[in-house]
Backbone bond lengths (Angstrom), bond angles and torsions (degrees), N, CA, C in turn:
res aa  C-N    CA-C-N  psi(-1)  N-CA   C-N-CA  omega(-1)  CA-C   N-CA-C  phi
1 M - - - 1.475 - - 1.516 111.19 -
2 I 1.315 116.00 141.86 1.469 120.68 177.25 1.527 108.64 -82.60
3 A 1.330 117.30 125.38 1.466 121.94 -178.73 1.527 112.22 -106.51
4 K 1.320 117.34 -29.54 1.458 120.85 -176.86 1.514 109.21 -157.66
5 L 1.345 116.73 142.03 1.459 121.80 176.00 1.523 109.48 -127.50
6 T 1.318 115.25 138.98 1.460 120.97 174.80 1.523 108.14 -127.97
7 G 1.312 115.55 124.10 1.449 119.39 -178.40 1.527 110.69 -171.24
8 K 1.310 115.56 -165.28 1.455 121.74 -176.54 1.519 110.37 -99.02
9 V 1.316 116.36 130.76 1.458 121.79 178.05 1.522 108.64 -75.92
10 I 1.328 117.32 111.85 1.468 119.79 -176.76 1.525 113.04 -107.89
11 E 1.333 116.87 -10.33 1.464 119.82 176.94 1.517 109.56 -154.36
12 K 1.330 116.12 138.35 1.464 121.81 178.50 1.521 108.21 -132.91
13 L 1.314 116.59 112.48 1.453 122.43 176.46 1.511 106.59 -137.76
14 P 1.340 117.35 89.54 1.475 119.99 -171.79 1.519 111.91 -52.27
15 P 1.369 115.14 136.99 1.469 128.19 9.32 1.530 114.03 -97.53
16 E 1.315 118.77 31.22 1.457 119.23 -179.54 1.525 111.17 -129.75
17 C 1.312 114.97 159.78 1.469 120.43 174.92 1.525 107.83 -139.91
18 I 1.310 115.34 164.28 1.465 120.62 172.68 1.524 107.18 -115.51
19 L 1.333 114.78 125.91 1.456 122.11 -178.23 1.530 108.47 -110.38
20 D 1.323 115.37 121.35 1.470 121.17 178.87 1.533 108.55 -87.94
21 V 1.325 115.80 111.23 1.457 121.71 179.59 1.525 107.93 -115.84
22 A 1.329 115.71 104.37 1.475 121.37 179.87 1.524 111.94 53.95
23 G 1.331 116.05 41.05 1.447 120.18 176.51 1.519 115.68 89.71
24 V 1.317 117.63 -5.89 1.461 122.24 178.23 1.528 108.85 -104.92
25 G 1.340 116.69 126.61 1.462 120.34 -179.52 1.514 111.73 -91.76
26 Y 1.320 117.03 119.00 1.459 121.77 178.61 1.533 109.81 -103.37
27 E 1.325 116.52 126.21 1.450 121.78 175.42 1.526 108.15 -85.48
28 V 1.336 115.95 122.29 1.460 120.97 -175.19 1.528 109.26 -127.03
29 F 1.330 116.08 129.77 1.457 121.28 175.82 1.528 108.75 -96.09
30 L 1.336 116.15 131.79 1.460 120.86 -177.39 1.521 110.85 -126.24
31 P 1.345 117.81 144.58 1.469 118.49 167.51 1.522 107.06 -64.28
32 M 1.298 117.33 150.96 1.464 119.48 -175.17 1.531 112.41 -60.67
33 T 1.344 117.11 -29.58 1.463 118.59 178.58 1.521 112.18 -63.05
34 S 1.343 117.36 -26.00 1.467 121.25 174.78 1.514 110.89 -91.66
35 F 1.333 116.55 -33.25 1.465 120.52 178.77 1.530 110.77 -59.24
36 Y 1.352 115.91 -37.60 1.457 120.24 179.28 1.527 112.51 -59.35
37 K 1.329 116.50 -23.85 1.459 121.95 -176.56 1.528 113.14 -83.47
38 L 1.321 117.08 -11.48 1.461 119.20 -177.55 1.521 111.40 -63.80
39 P 1.329 117.80 144.85 1.467 120.80 176.91 1.522 111.36 -76.38
40 E 1.308 117.12 -179.11 1.460 121.42 175.31 1.528 110.10 -65.62
41 L 1.311 115.74 164.05 1.464 121.06 178.63 1.534 110.67 -58.14
42 N 1.337 113.53 145.25 1.475 122.55 178.80 1.516 114.46 70.41
43 Q 1.336 115.96 12.57 1.458 120.47 173.18 1.543 108.97 -106.75
44 S 1.314 115.32 157.81 1.467 121.01 -175.96 1.531 111.96 -80.05
45 A 1.333 114.37 144.61 1.457 120.41 176.96 1.527 109.32 -144.80
46 S 1.329 115.29 148.56 1.458 121.61 173.82 1.529 107.95 -113.21
47 I 1.318 116.18 126.32 1.461 121.28 -174.69 1.522 109.97 -126.14
48 Y 1.325 116.06 126.88 1.470 120.28 174.51 1.524 108.43 -76.62
49 I 1.309 116.46 138.16 1.466 121.24 -169.73 1.519 112.76 -118.42
50 H 1.332 115.02 138.87 1.455 121.45 165.13 1.522 105.56 -115.77
51 Q 1.310 117.19 121.92 1.466 121.74 -175.54 1.519 110.51 -104.07
52 V 1.316 115.94 130.80 1.460 122.07 176.96 1.528 107.57 -112.84
53 I 1.320 116.70 120.19 1.457 121.82 -177.65 1.520 109.07 -110.89
54 R 1.328 114.97 120.83 1.446 122.33 175.82 1.515 109.37 -129.53
55 E 1.323 116.34 169.53 1.463 119.99 -177.79 1.522 112.21 -59.60
56 D 1.355 116.55 -37.22 1.458 120.04 -174.71 1.525 114.44 -98.39
57 A 1.328 118.28 -4.42 1.460 119.11 -178.07 1.526 112.57 -168.46
58 H 1.330 115.01 149.76 1.458 122.42 169.34 1.524 105.67 -113.78
59 T 1.331 116.43 114.36 1.465 120.73 -174.31 1.524 110.29 -114.25
60 L 1.336 114.90 136.93 1.453 121.43 179.72 1.529 109.43 -108.73
61 Y 1.337 115.72 129.45 1.469 121.55 174.12 1.529 107.50 -113.63
62 G 1.326 115.63 131.41 1.462 119.88 -173.07 1.517 114.38 -115.71
63 F 1.338 115.04 153.94 1.469 121.45 -176.89 1.523 109.08 -145.10
64 H 1.333 115.89 147.29 1.467 118.86 -174.27 1.526 111.68 -77.03
65 N 1.327 118.24 -14.94 1.470 118.99 170.66 1.520 110.21 -149.86
66 R 1.312 116.53 167.57 1.457 122.42 -173.64 1.529 111.97 -65.88
67 L 1.330 117.23 -34.42 1.454 120.46 -177.21 1.529 111.98 -65.68
68 H 1.326 116.77 -38.43 1.455 119.19 177.35 1.530 110.75 -67.71
69 R 1.329 116.24 -34.96 1.457 118.93 175.37 1.538 110.33 -65.22
70 D 1.321 116.21 -40.16 1.461 119.84 179.24 1.521 111.78 -63.45
71 L 1.341 116.73 -38.31 1.463 119.50 177.94 1.521 110.36 -66.47
72 F 1.325 117.07 -39.27 1.464 121.76 176.02 1.527 109.56 -58.13
73 R 1.317 116.47 -43.94 1.476 120.38 -179.83 1.518 111.46 -66.53
74 E 1.334 117.33 -35.31 1.467 119.49 176.55 1.529 110.37 -65.08
75 L 1.320 116.23 -38.10 1.473 119.58 177.35 1.527 111.36 -63.11
76 L 1.307 116.06 -39.99 1.466 120.21 -178.96 1.527 112.46 -63.82
77 K 1.325 117.00 -23.97 1.461 121.02 178.75 1.520 112.23 -76.26
78 A 1.327 116.09 -17.37 1.460 119.95 -178.72 1.539 109.99 -74.03
79 N 1.303 116.35 144.70 1.455 122.37 -178.49 1.520 111.72 -60.46
80 G 1.338 117.17 125.71 1.445 121.82 176.01 1.525 115.55 83.71
81 V 1.323 118.19 4.82 1.461 121.17 -179.14 1.523 109.53 -106.47
82 G 1.330 115.84 116.13 1.460 121.14 175.86 1.518 110.25 -104.22
83 P 1.323 117.65 179.97 1.468 121.18 -178.08 1.528 113.71 -57.75
84 K 1.338 117.71 -40.43 1.461 119.79 -177.48 1.529 110.93 -65.17
85 L 1.326 116.93 -42.75 1.464 119.98 -179.91 1.522 110.79 -68.86
86 A 1.341 117.42 -41.10 1.462 121.26 177.95 1.536 110.09 -61.59
87 L 1.333 116.12 -38.55 1.466 121.05 177.92 1.518 110.64 -64.10
88 A 1.335 117.07 -41.35 1.462 121.03 179.42 1.511 111.41 -65.06
89 I 1.335 117.04 -41.65 1.464 121.84 -179.33 1.538 109.97 -62.31
90 L 1.338 116.80 -47.33 1.466 120.54 -176.95 1.524 112.25 -80.11
91 S 1.324 117.30 -4.10 1.453 121.14 170.59 1.515 110.74 -87.87
92 A 1.337 114.94 -35.26 1.467 120.70 -177.08 1.520 112.95 -76.00
93 M 1.330 116.25 -22.21 1.469 119.34 -176.72 1.516 109.65 -152.58
94 S 1.315 115.01 156.39 1.463 120.47 177.21 1.519 109.45 -74.58
95 A 1.301 116.27 168.17 1.472 121.10 177.55 1.526 109.83 -61.65
96 E 1.326 116.70 -39.63 1.470 119.96 179.16 1.517 110.95 -63.02
97 E 1.341 115.79 -42.07 1.460 120.11 -179.32 1.525 110.99 -66.48
98 F 1.340 116.55 -39.14 1.460 119.46 179.01 1.524 111.05 -63.79
99 I 1.335 116.36 -44.25 1.461 120.58 179.04 1.524 109.66 -60.74
100 S 1.346 117.13 -41.31 1.457 120.94 179.18 1.535 111.20 -64.27
101 I 1.325 116.87 -40.04 1.458 121.61 179.07 1.524 110.56 -63.64
102 V 1.329 116.26 -41.52 1.472 120.18 178.82 1.516 109.97 -65.16
103 Q 1.322 116.83 -44.69 1.464 120.56 -178.15 1.527 112.01 -64.46
104 S 1.329 116.49 -35.90 1.459 120.45 -178.02 1.533 112.70 -93.21
105 E 1.345 115.35 -0.90 1.474 122.25 179.13 1.525 111.74 53.85
106 S 1.340 115.32 47.42 1.469 121.79 -177.47 1.528 110.84 -85.25
107 V 1.326 116.27 80.03 1.459 121.63 -178.49 1.527 110.40 -60.08
108 G 1.321 116.49 -38.15 1.455 121.31 -176.00 1.512 113.84 -59.36
109 L 1.318 117.53 -31.52 1.465 120.45 179.51 1.519 111.46 -79.04
110 L 1.320 116.90 -37.56 1.468 120.21 -179.03 1.526 112.25 -67.88
111 V 1.307 118.02 -35.54 1.472 119.84 -176.36 1.531 111.81 -69.44
112 K 1.307 118.26 -11.82 1.459 120.82 177.23 1.524 112.34 -79.62
113 V 1.333 116.18 -11.04 1.459 120.46 175.68 1.526 108.43 -79.37
114 P 1.339 119.16 131.95 1.463 120.33 -178.35 1.537 111.54 -59.07
115 G 1.330 115.72 132.53 1.446 119.99 179.48 1.512 114.11 93.93
116 V 1.343 116.64 -5.00 1.466 120.96 -179.38 1.525 109.17 -110.64
117 G 1.345 115.95 103.67 1.463 120.48 174.62 1.525 109.49 -87.43
118 K 1.329 115.56 179.06 1.463 119.02 -176.76 1.524 112.60 -62.28
119 K 1.339 116.99 -43.29 1.465 119.97 -179.53 1.530 111.13 -65.40
120 T 1.335 115.74 -41.31 1.464 119.72 178.19 1.521 110.75 -63.00
121 A 1.346 115.97 -42.85 1.466 120.42 -179.46 1.527 111.06 -62.98
122 E 1.325 116.59 -44.68 1.469 120.73 -179.81 1.525 111.06 -62.61
123 R 1.344 115.61 -43.26 1.461 119.74 179.47 1.524 110.93 -66.11
124 L 1.328 115.85 -40.69 1.464 120.41 -179.61 1.526 111.53 -63.71
125 L 1.329 116.29 -43.19 1.473 120.43 179.09 1.521 110.49 -62.31
126 L 1.325 115.35 -41.52 1.470 119.94 -178.60 1.535 110.61 -65.76
127 E 1.317 116.44 -45.27 1.467 120.61 -177.37 1.519 112.21 -70.45
128 M 1.331 116.78 -34.61 1.468 120.13 -173.95 1.515 113.38 -84.29
129 K 1.319 117.99 -20.48 1.468 120.25 -171.76 1.528 111.63 -60.01
130 D 1.314 118.23 -52.93 1.458 121.01 -179.64 1.518 111.94 -66.91
131 K 1.322 116.40 -38.71 1.459 120.82 180.00 1.524 111.00 -61.82
132 L 1.338 116.43 -43.37 1.447 120.06 -176.06 1.522 112.83 -74.30
133 V 1.338 117.09 -26.12 1.459 119.44 174.73 1.522 109.57 -61.87
134 K 1.326 115.92 -47.94 1.473 120.85 179.03 1.528 111.10 -67.03
135 W 1.322 115.62 -40.73 1.468 121.29 -178.05 1.531 110.82 -64.98
136 S 1.330 116.27 -45.82 1.463 120.89 179.58 1.532 111.10 -65.88
137 A 1.339 116.44 -38.52 1.463 120.79 179.07 1.519 111.15 -63.09
138 Q 1.324 116.41 -39.49 1.464 120.42 177.88 1.531 110.72 -63.70
139 M 1.328 115.42 -39.03 1.473 119.76 178.09 1.516 110.96 -62.61
140 V 1.329 116.15 -47.70 1.457 120.81 -177.69 1.527 110.69 -63.81
141 S 1.345 116.43 -43.55 1.463 120.36 -179.13 1.525 111.71 -64.56
142 S 1.348 115.43 -25.24 1.462 120.20 179.55 1.530 111.54 -90.57
143 G 1.332 115.96 -3.95 1.455 120.10 -179.07 1.517 112.83 72.43
144 I 1.354 117.07 27.03 1.458 121.75 -177.34 1.520 109.50 -109.03
145 M 1.311 116.12 133.59 1.457 121.30 177.58 1.519 109.20 -120.36
146 L 1.339 116.32 144.01 1.452 119.90 175.03 1.524 109.56 -69.00
147 E 1.308 115.25 144.93 1.467 119.66 -179.13 1.516 111.01 -79.20
148 S 1.317 114.90 150.09 1.459 121.08 173.53 1.522 108.42 -78.86
149 T 1.321 116.15 155.62 1.467 120.05 178.02 1.518 110.58 -114.96
150 S 1.346 116.74 31.74 1.452 119.83 -171.52 1.509 114.39 -94.81
151 E 1.327 119.46 -0.80 1.454 119.78 -176.34 1.524 110.55 -70.75
152 P 1.364 118.02 149.45 1.458 121.26 -177.70 1.521 111.62 -65.72
153 M 1.325 115.36 151.01 1.458 121.13 179.32 1.513 111.02 -92.98
154 I 1.327 115.93 156.54 1.457 121.83 171.99 1.518 107.33 -68.84
155 Q 1.304 117.61 133.55 1.457 121.05 -174.66 1.519 111.77 -86.41
156 N 1.325 116.13 149.77 1.453 123.12 179.37 1.512 105.99 -139.05
157 T 1.302 118.03 117.69 1.460 121.37 -172.40 1.531 113.39 -93.58
158 E 1.315 118.42 13.84 1.453 120.80 178.89 1.522 109.80 -61.17
159 P 1.338 118.36 136.90 1.461 121.60 -177.08 1.531 112.94 -66.47
160 S 1.333 117.89 -16.00 1.462 120.98 -178.86 1.522 112.90 -81.63
161 S 1.324 118.03 0.27 1.470 121.14 -175.95 1.521 112.47 -56.32
162 G 1.332 117.39 -42.74 1.458 120.83 -179.56 1.512 111.67 -64.17
163 Q 1.319 117.93 -44.13 1.462 121.02 179.41 1.525 110.57 -67.21
164 D 1.322 116.95 -39.73 1.466 120.25 176.60 1.532 110.81 -59.52
165 A 1.335 115.14 -39.60 1.472 120.18 -179.84 1.522 110.39 -65.76
166 I 1.322 116.85 -42.11 1.473 120.93 179.07 1.524 109.88 -61.71
167 E 1.330 116.83 -45.46 1.468 120.96 -179.16 1.530 111.38 -63.89
168 A 1.322 116.09 -36.86 1.469 119.98 178.41 1.524 110.80 -66.42
169 L 1.328 117.72 -42.42 1.461 121.39 -179.68 1.534 110.56 -65.50
170 V 1.329 116.42 -38.42 1.468 120.20 177.23 1.533 109.60 -64.75
171 A 1.333 116.57 -39.45 1.465 121.14 178.65 1.520 111.53 -63.78
172 L 1.343 116.19 -27.61 1.465 121.04 179.07 1.534 112.11 -83.53
173 G 1.332 116.36 -5.11 1.468 118.92 175.15 1.520 115.31 113.68
174 Y 1.334 118.00 -4.20 1.456 119.34 178.45 1.526 110.52 -76.94
175 K 1.312 116.67 148.01 1.465 120.84 177.10 1.519 109.20 -69.59
176 T 1.320 115.88 152.19 1.475 120.65 -176.24 1.516 111.60 -57.72
177 N 1.341 117.78 -44.11 1.473 119.58 -178.96 1.523 111.58 -65.49
178 Q 1.351 116.61 -35.55 1.476 120.33 176.59 1.522 109.76 -63.53
179 A 1.338 115.53 -47.10 1.455 120.57 -177.59 1.524 110.83 -63.27
180 E 1.314 116.58 -45.05 1.474 120.59 -178.62 1.528 110.95 -63.06
181 S 1.341 116.21 -42.31 1.467 120.43 -179.78 1.533 111.48 -65.15
182 A 1.338 116.38 -43.52 1.470 120.74 -178.22 1.529 110.31 -66.37
183 V 1.338 116.88 -42.71 1.465 120.64 -179.20 1.524 110.36 -66.05
184 K 1.328 116.63 -40.43 1.473 120.36 -179.92 1.528 111.47 -59.70
185 K 1.340 115.79 -35.34 1.467 119.89 -178.34 1.520 112.81 -68.78
186 V 1.335 116.54 -33.40 1.472 119.30 -170.29 1.531 114.06 -111.33
187 A 1.348 117.92 -15.56 1.460 120.29 -175.67 1.532 111.58 -64.57
188 K 1.305 115.74 130.74 1.457 122.39 178.13 1.524 108.14 -137.09
189 T 1.326 116.81 151.32 1.442 120.89 179.50 1.518 110.21 -59.06
190 G 1.317 116.58 132.38 1.457 121.04 176.57 1.511 114.94 95.07
191 L 1.341 117.41 -9.48 1.469 119.05 179.07 1.527 109.40 -80.68
192 S 1.312 115.85 142.34 1.470 120.70 174.42 1.522 108.69 -73.86
193 S 1.321 116.00 161.00 1.465 119.33 177.36 1.517 110.51 -61.46
194 E 1.356 116.91 -35.65 1.461 120.37 179.37 1.519 111.29 -62.70
195 E 1.330 116.75 -41.66 1.464 119.91 -179.42 1.529 111.32 -70.37
196 I 1.323 116.86 -36.08 1.459 120.73 175.93 1.525 109.76 -62.70
197 I 1.346 116.38 -44.23 1.462 120.78 178.86 1.520 109.98 -61.68
198 R 1.322 116.36 -45.51 1.479 121.02 -179.68 1.533 110.24 -56.13
199 Q 1.324 117.04 -49.39 1.449 120.69 -177.31 1.534 111.84 -70.21
200 A 1.341 115.35 -36.88 1.480 118.65 178.31 1.517 112.12 -63.92
201 L 1.343 116.18 -41.51 1.472 120.80 178.88 1.525 109.97 -62.75
202 K 1.334 117.04 -42.62 1.459 120.33 178.90 1.522 111.36 -63.07
203 S 1.336 116.03 -37.90 1.465 119.64 -178.18 1.515 112.85 -67.65
204 M 1.335 115.81 -21.28 1.472 119.51 -178.63 1.533 113.43 -93.95
205 L 1.323 117.39 -3.17 1.460 120.23 178.14 1.538 110.89 -95.09
């Protein structure tokens, strides 16, 4: 199993990137909270990997640190949560925000994530509450804190940024009209597609 990849980022099309590792290009899907951490094109990055192997595909999911990968894996253990839904959840909110939502049992915030209905949200909160208590305690005892995702992004003034953002939101499970409406509200000249996605996701929570 692939656990970590280090190479040069040669393509970025949220929510995926292509990482060139010794001449081999790996397609990696990332939650937007980790995608925001990627460097500029042609710069080196290290990505923690969760690999899903099925008969028809081998899919790589990437994270900017091991703790975010571990949280993704905890989500996958929950009933009814697959990689796509886990990716959408960790794109809509940071790990810290998800833990806070679980602790406060905020069903209303979870149901705004595409693919999460009220019953799914209630079940997810119930299943994750005990798991995250132990998980968070292990982090604290190890002196490890989850990173914030609040640092500014590198700007990209390409006019396609808005359309790229819409396509990324649709890939995460949002309906096209939802994505278009959210992007229209936040899109401004000079913003990168990543920053538009970040603000659009916040506007929908």
